[in-house]
Steps between C-alpha positions, in 0.01 A plus 500: 500500500651256750635782722233769423418547867861577583551728200202725497526649847210676677300802384505819705206730593499875428243765588474847350359821645293692245335841492147585381615487137634147553859617474738293707733693730620247752615133475502268795676165497260289715677175422832495309546248216734209555738427223502140374785267554761416238603154382859381457498229240726203452474562124838613362433737210811390305417131530137581418615669181710200404208263557256719306744535205584128472142384547381728225773368274407136587128545432566681167775264385283193565187671366323410823172612658645620833775446755609533863856551649572511870832549688487395869766523770556138586548526877232753584227475232537871421381567145764705316313508171158393378413550138190429293471530124307651328505804728289810514507853642312495829413872454302411186382153589161561342660516155597125510294187529429374859701186413810715543419623855579193703832394647557170318767389748240458776159485332557262202491118546674255269625144503872526575636200309854377575597774743261322734734202518672676783217389730517129428878497493546671838216304667643170389849592615377634835301178560801283428328338195791580268865609507681761286710232335221238453448366144131488396372317194308746280370219282607639162280802552154351581312402813138397537304618804130443535494354150633829366846523335729783600796586275836678512605744226782252430529124577718478805616177663690500835536847651630611840275708726693810393472413130122466531496869580778592256319337205154568637373144484131468558533126550762542766296763683191279484696208653604726793135606539389130510749435777362788706136399449205732469477627857868583549518668159193709583650603838823601320301720263331677793827539695647682199210743516296382199127534550541800733607860474867588527413796728665761278386856576322550159128484429335248267700190600329170437564164666529288188359149476607190692238231545485284806683175442178305560358657187789402275443254217710193428736693281520825703815397695693470172361822350553709811860375540600697190264799536163409354158502677615781726457880471767733634600865474835628386582615854410164652732299273777758542471467877520122470827512299630767741476249784775305329708810459497602869564161651147368553276790615179638356512870550215749485551733200453877543529829311490746795798511734390784728227755566617844622306805614525861377807557714679192370453309828437129475141381527539138383790284395452164334702204632554182293263214569646158440356149515732201486404252221797270481846427637800697364629164363189448286511858375867465408438174308223660293704814447779283364255336257371842394853605433525199273192630312701814411831326431381186323127488478203685354605841636843543351412835343452641852877458585656821634845644442699518820234348726366153574124477443231236545142473397222310328328528165125464452293441194126450581222439258197725547150357524276618217145373478557239769805345324871562509595717197770404257576861418449712813753482783622675808882500490721582800835497661551551874845501648742650754859628523770517589584163645585384762323789685226641271404865532207501264231273357367599160190395301441562129165373372359542151131439419415343160832559314443490120871431422627197684351370820769325705584681821872448432469684167238762570580602859846381601691761289304783662551349849866519413484866412295612792702295753837602356423871513325479840802337665720775352253765621516348853882501472530129561861407420538229232671177562854568362543139384167473314480737200681270255293199599170686464588636158624166382177331611295751309703458178499121522126475548379774266162411352411235759146487646 
């Protein structure tokens, strides 16, 4: 649909000579038809198969409503795989409900939860309001903002900047948000691309929801710091985490590399579009913290064999009837590998899992499978000194959330 004008070509005009009995005996080509162009996609069919297979397994294993998986090339934004579940046969689309037809990765909005902490963390570091080794008091797991208490899933005391991300402390993130203030936090959201389209060459993309900071309530700065009161798409939050992977740049995602004519000659070639968001030093500090999430924090089940990985878990309550639900969640894990020079950034997101709901339990194992196989498919050589450490980490932390 996005490239219909390029694909369909132009119709020709034919005229026929006929006799008195209306029998044709001559054909004239008054205007020859022009064959449509062809698209060369960034999608890799083998990686797409891996993402489809593992997303289907993740949704079924967690007894969830739906899911999304995306594999992006970190430096360029090229989409190597984009999978929605449940799927349908496009040739018989009228046999399934319209709810199936949309591309959830670009047209569905959700509150991201803890994966959104990347925004407040990088903005605070970039503004010089914290340091990677600073200790921050997380007040035994509770902070009151605007007369409303916010809680951690565990009572934490003193945590470093990195540990706030490793253990996904809401209190620590809220404190960083308070240091930034409303206007600077809002500007950071917009710089990351939230509240606007990513520009991917796919139809149906929405902008999400980011309210102007002047419209925030007294508790908004705390809630937004850990991913509430904002609406994002899967592709937007993936692009935000990807900026950490590639050293600080927001890149425009794309699924078409080139357009060629009927002779194979080049008509159009896409070039990467990059916008600098932060210094390489800030990106490196957050990447180190995200590696800690995988090694010691909430994402330990995402650890790879033979490669260093980094990422962030997310567990967001859904709003039902105007209130946050205690039973319906959007679970996610977004990460990148291999360190120190990531090739791919991967998102696994599960909507309303019925068996478990923590992103580290529901999504991290399938991030591990997709990322592990994708790196092998791309022939990325493993770190020769790492396999034993990765396997040991997985065994030591089996069953952790």
